[in-house]
C-alpha positions in Angstrom: 0.4 -44.2 17.4 2.6 -42.2 15.5 2.3 -38.8 14.8 2.2 -39.8 10.9 -0.3 -42.1 12.2 -2.4 -39.5 14.0 -4.9 -37.6 11.6 -5.4 -34.8 14.1 -1.7 -34.6 14.1 -1.1 -34.7 10.7 -3.8 -31.9 9.9 -2.7 -29.5 12.2 1.4 -30.1 11.1 0.0 -28.9 7.4 -2.4 -26.4 8.0 0.5 -24.8 10.4 2.8 -25.4 7.6 0.6 -23.9 5.2 -0.5 -20.7 7.5 3.5 -20.3 7.9 4.1 -20.8 4.5 1.5 -18.1 3.5 2.3 -15.1 5.9 6.3 -16.0 4.6 4.4 -14.6 1.4 2.2 -12.1 2.4 5.5 -10.3 4.0 7.8 -11.0 1.2 8.9 -7.6 -0.1 9.2 -9.9 -3.3 6.0 -11.3 -3.4 3.9 -10.2 -6.4 1.0 -9.3 -3.4 3.2 -7.0 -1.6 2.8 -4.6 -4.3 -0.6 -3.3 -2.8 1.7 -2.7 0.1 -0.4 -2.4 3.5 -3.0 -4.7 1.9 -0.5 -7.2 2.3 0.3 -6.5 6.1 -3.0 -6.7 7.0 -3.6 -9.9 6.2 -0.7 -10.8 7.5 -2.1 -9.9 11.1 -5.4 -11.9 10.1 -3.1 -15.0 9.4 -0.8 -14.6 12.8 -4.3 -14.7 14.7 -5.0 -17.9 12.6 -1.5 -19.7 13.7 -2.5 -18.9 16.9 -5.8 -20.2 17.3 -4.2 -23.3 15.2 -2.1 -23.2 18.1 -4.4 -23.5 21.0 -6.6 -25.9 19.1 -3.8 -28.1 19.0 -2.9 -27.6 22.6 -6.9 -28.6 23.5 -6.4 -31.6 21.9 -4.6 -32.3 24.9 -7.6 -32.9 27.3 -10.5 -32.8 24.4 -11.0 -35.5 22.0 -13.2 -33.6 19.7 -12.2 -31.4 16.8 -13.8 -31.6 13.8 -13.0 -30.2 10.4 -15.6 -29.6 7.3 -13.6 -32.0 5.3 -15.2 -32.0 2.1 -15.4 -28.0 1.3 -13.6 -25.4 3.1 -10.7 -27.7 4.7 -11.0 -25.3 8.0 -12.5 -26.2 11.2 -16.0 -25.8 11.4 -17.8 -22.7 13.4 -18.4 -24.5 16.2 -14.3 -24.8 16.9 -14.6 -20.7 16.8 -17.4 -20.6 19.2 -15.5 -23.1 22.0 -12.3 -20.9 21.8 -14.0 -17.8 22.2 -15.7 -19.2 25.3 -12.6 -20.7 26.9 -11.3 -17.3 26.3 -13.9 -15.6 28.3 -13.6 -18.1 31.1 -9.7 -19.3 31.4 -9.2 -17.2 34.3 -12.1 -18.9 36.1 -11.4 -22.1 35.1 -7.3 -21.2 36.0 -8.6 -20.5 39.6 -9.6 -24.6 39.6 -6.6 -26.5 38.5 -3.4 -26.5 40.2 -0.3 -24.7 39.4 1.9 -26.5 37.2 4.9 -27.5 39.7 1.8 -28.7 41.9 0.4 -31.0 39.3 4.2 -32.0 38.2 4.8 -33.2 42.0 1.5 -35.0 42.1 2.0 -36.4 38.5 5.7 -37.8 39.6 4.4 -39.1 43.4 1.1 -41.2 41.0 3.5 -42.5 39.3 6.1 -43.8 41.8 2.7 -45.3 43.8 0.7 -46.9 41.3 3.5 -47.8 38.6 1.1 -46.6 35.5 1.1 -42.8 33.8 -1.0 -40.3 35.9 -3.3 -39.8 32.7 -6.2 -37.4 34.2 -3.0 -35.3 35.7 -1.7 -35.2 32.9 -5.3 -33.8 31.1 -5.4 -31.2 34.0 -1.8 -30.1 33.1 -2.9 -30.1 29.5 -6.0 -27.9 30.2 -4.2 -25.5 32.4 -0.9 -24.9 29.8 -3.8 -24.4 27.4 -5.6 -21.7 28.8 -2.6 -20.0 30.2 -1.8 -19.9 26.3 -5.4 -18.5 25.0 -5.0 -15.5 27.2 -2.1 -14.4 25.3 -2.1 -13.0 21.8 -4.9 -12.7 19.3 -7.0 -15.3 17.7 -8.8 -15.7 14.9 -12.7 -15.3 16.6 -16.2 -15.5 15.0 -15.7 -11.6 14.2 -13.0 -9.1 14.8 -13.6 -5.5 15.2 -12.6 -2.9 12.6 -9.7 -1.1 12.3 -8.7 2.1 10.7 -5.0 1.2 9.4 -4.4 4.3 7.3 -5.4 8.3 7.0 -5.2 10.5 3.9 -6.8 13.5 2.1 -8.5 13.1 -1.4 -6.8 16.2 -2.8 -9.6 16.2 -6.4 -12.8 16.0 -3.7 -10.9 17.7 -0.2 -12.6 14.5 1.5 -9.9 12.9 4.3 -10.3 9.3 3.2 -9.8 5.7 5.4 -8.3 2.4 5.0 -10.6 0.1 7.7 -10.3 -3.6 7.9 -11.9 -6.1 10.0 -12.9 -10.0 9.6 -15.2 -12.4 10.2 -15.5 -16.5 9.9 -17.9 -17.6 8.3 -20.3 -20.5 9.9 -21.9 -21.2 6.2 -18.7 -21.5 4.5 -16.4 -21.9 7.2 -14.1 -19.9 5.9 -11.9 -16.5 7.3 -12.6 -13.7 5.1 -10.8 -10.4 5.6 -11.8 -7.3 4.5 -10.4 -3.8 3.4 -12.3 -0.9 2.6 -11.1 3.0 1.2 -13.8 5.2 2.3 -14.2 8.5 1.9 -15.9 11.3 4.2 -18.0 14.1 3.8 -19.0 14.5 7.5 -18.7 18.4 7.7 -17.1 18.3 11.6 -14.1 15.5 10.1 -13.3 17.5 7.1 -13.2 20.4 8.8 -10.6 19.3 11.6 -8.5 16.8 9.4 -8.5 18.7 6.0 -6.0 21.7 5.9 -6.6 24.8 3.6 -4.1 23.1 1.1 -6.3 20.2 0.6 -3.6 18.2 2.8 -4.1 16.2 6.0 -4.0 18.7 8.8 -0.7 17.8 10.4 -1.8 19.3 13.9 -4.4 16.2 13.9 -2.4 13.6 15.9 -3.8 10.5 14.5 -2.3 7.7 16.9 -2.6 4.5 14.3 -4.3 2.3 14.1 -7.5 3.7 15.2 -10.2 1.2 16.8 -13.5 1.2 14.7 -14.1 4.0 12.2 -12.0 6.8 12.8 -15.4 9.1 12.8 -16.4 8.7 16.2 -20.0 9.7 15.6 -20.8 6.7 12.7 -17.7 4.4 14.4 -20.5 2.4 16.3 -23.1 2.1 13.7 -20.0 1.2 11.1 -19.7 -1.6 13.7 -23.1 -2.5 13.5 -22.9 -2.7 9.8 -20.1 -4.7 8.9 -21.1 -7.7 11.4 -24.4 -7.7 9.6 -22.7 -7.3 6.2 -19.7 -9.5 6.2 -21.5 -13.0 5.0 -19.7 -14.9 2.4 -23.7 -15.6 0.6 -22.8 -11.4 0.2 -21.1 -10.1 -3.0 -18.3 -7.6 -2.5 -20.5 -5.8 -4.7 -23.8 -5.8 -2.6 -21.9 -5.3 0.4 -20.5 -2.1 -1.1 -23.7 -0.8 -2.0 -25.3 -2.0 1.5 -22.3 0.7 2.8 -23.0 3.6 0.5 -26.8 3.2 0.8 -26.6 3.4 4.8 -24.5 5.9 5.4 -25.0 8.8 3.5 -21.8 10.9 4.0 -19.2 7.7 3.7 -18.5 7.1 0.2 -16.9 3.5 -0.7 -14.5 4.0 -3.5 -13.1 0.7 -3.2 -13.6 -3.0 -1.5 -11.5 -6.2 -1.1 -12.1 -9.1 0.1 -9.2 -12.3 0.9 -11.1 -15.3 1.3 -8.6 -18.0 2.5 -9.4 -21.2 1.3 -10.1 -23.9 0.8 -7.5 -26.1 1.9 -6.6 -29.4 1.3 -4.6 -32.3 3.0 -3.7 -35.7 1.6 -6.0 -38.5 3.9 -7.9 -35.6 5.3 -9.6 -33.4 3.4 -12.0 -34.9 0.5 -12.1 -31.6 -1.6 -11.2 -33.4 -4.7 -10.5 -36.6 -5.3 -7.7 -36.3 -7.9 -5.6 -33.9 -6.2 -6.0 -35.9 -3.2 -4.8 -39.0 -4.7 -1.2 -37.4 -6.0 -1.2 -35.7 -2.6 -1.1 -39.2 -0.6 1.8 -40.5 -2.5 4.0 -37.4 -1.1 6.6 -38.5 0.8 6.2 -36.2 3.9 3.0 -35.8 5.4 3.3 -31.9 6.4 4.3 -31.6 2.7 1.4 -33.2 1.2 -1.1 -30.3 1.5 -2.4 -27.4 -1.1 -3.5 -23.9 0.5 -6.1 -21.8 -1.9 -7.4 -18.4 -1.5 -9.1 -15.3 -3.8 -8.6 -11.7 -3.7 -11.9 -9.6 -4.6 -12.0 -6.2 -5.2 -15.1 -3.7 -6.2 -14.4 0.1 -6.9 -16.7 2.8 -8.0 -15.8 4.0 -11.3 -17.5 6.9 -10.6 -19.6 9.4 -7.8 -23.1 10.8 -8.8 -23.3 13.7 -7.2 -26.0 14.0 -4.4 -28.6 16.7 -5.3 -30.5 19.0 -2.5 -34.3 20.8 -3.3 -36.8 22.5 -1.4 -38.9 19.3 -1.2 -36.6 16.4 -1.5 -32.8 15.4 -1.6 -30.6 13.0 -3.2 -27.1 12.0 -1.4 -24.8 10.8 -3.4 -24.3 7.5 -5.1 -21.5 5.7 -6.5 -21.4 3.8 -9.2 -19.3 0.6 -8.8 -17.5 -0.9 -11.7 -18.4 -4.7 -13.0 -16.7 -6.2 -15.6 -19.6 -7.7 -17.6 -17.4 -9.0 -20.4 -15.7 -11.5 -17.5 -19.1 -13.9 -16.1 -17.0 -15.3 -13.7 -16.6 -11.6 -12.2 -20.2 -10.9 -12.8 -20.5 -13.9 -11.1 -18.7 -12.9 -7.9 -20.2 -9.7 -8.1 -16.6 -7.6 -8.9 -14.4 -5.6 -10.5 -11.7 -8.1 -10.5 -10.7 -11.1 -8.9 -7.0 -13.5 -8.4 -7.5 -16.7 -7.4 -3.5 -18.0 -5.9 -2.6 -21.4 -4.2 0.1 -22.0 -2.0 1.8 -25.2 -2.1 5.0 -26.8 -1.3 7.7 -27.8 -3.4 7.2 -31.8 -3.0 3.4 -31.8 -3.5 4.2 -29.6 -6.6 6.3 -31.7 -8.5 3.8 -34.7 -7.4 1.2 -33.0 -9.1 3.3 -32.1 -12.0 5.1 -35.4 -12.2 1.4 -36.9 -12.4 0.2 -34.5 -15.2 -1.7 -33.1 -12.9 -0.4 -29.4 -12.3 -2.1 -27.8 -15.2 -5.5 -29.0 -14.8 -4.7 -28.3 -11.1 -4.1 -24.9 -11.1 -6.2 -23.2 -14.2 -6.9 -20.1 -13.4 -4.8 -19.7 -10.8 -1.1 -18.0 -9.7 0.6 -20.6 -8.0 3.3 -20.1 -5.3 5.7 -23.1 -3.7 7.1 -22.4 -0.6 10.7 -24.3 -0.4 13.0 -23.9 2.1 11.0 -21.4 4.2 11.0 -19.1 0.8 7.9 -18.7 -1.5 8.9 -18.7 -5.3 6.1 -17.2 -7.5 5.0 -17.1 -11.1 6.1 -20.8 -12.4 
């Protein structure tokens, strides 16, 4: 069976090309998303983790025959694959200790071929497993949940509070979709305000902050924040619900903006079953590695005002954010967001096929389309 005839090889070739193209788009300063600056760079870091995961899964097929994807929904691997990858990473050293070194395996393979005049399948699997375990130990993969990092610290001169840009990621086990979260949050904790904000309402230059910082910058809230994000990152929760929960659970944290980037669905000719019309057109693309379509959505909810807290003799009320929802936009209301953007990345050859079939306009209705051509991404087509 040639690579073009092997469904697994076709899938991995397509998803690898799609993620590489998406990373190019995120890191390209000419891309329309680059106006978000640090947002695109953060997402690019998680895409690199996904690329690493897919490289490891591809190697794993050298000794494990099964690999399941969500063919009819997301087009991404099912959640069980991430759990197995994480488990293998934790056990890598222990398992490597029981597999001979590469040089020893090669010698055994050569000896086997000479003596038995046949291919040493068992030894080949041992070699594949060793290379896989060595690879999975290096570099970060996209796990079931990635703890938060503080990527930026500044001061709001109006409120005289420090604010942080914090990001984290999860792979939703129900939707089988990678999700990246970013929140801009002001911190009114007295200790942090006194430490980080100088008399001029600027960031205290005497305090050294080695960014990125693992977890929330506020050490007194960091563990609780990690627990919160792990419990409040499901795809079934709207960004509005997550922002409101954060506002309610942390009186000293004031979420001003929360973004969620939903990667997927992913369409691949002959593999996924997301859309029959798109699948039929993509099946006519000459090169299988170009017969794919990757979509993603950027959701955003932001605070339009902060309702001041009140302190009384008998009771008190913490400050409360008033989040904006565009009720004139039914889809924004349904998603629980202030705004959203749908994006699609497609190889030039696949776009031409959709265009020639008269399906491009219908397929990409409501999407900002980006075409991957010769290692570059062309937007606003």
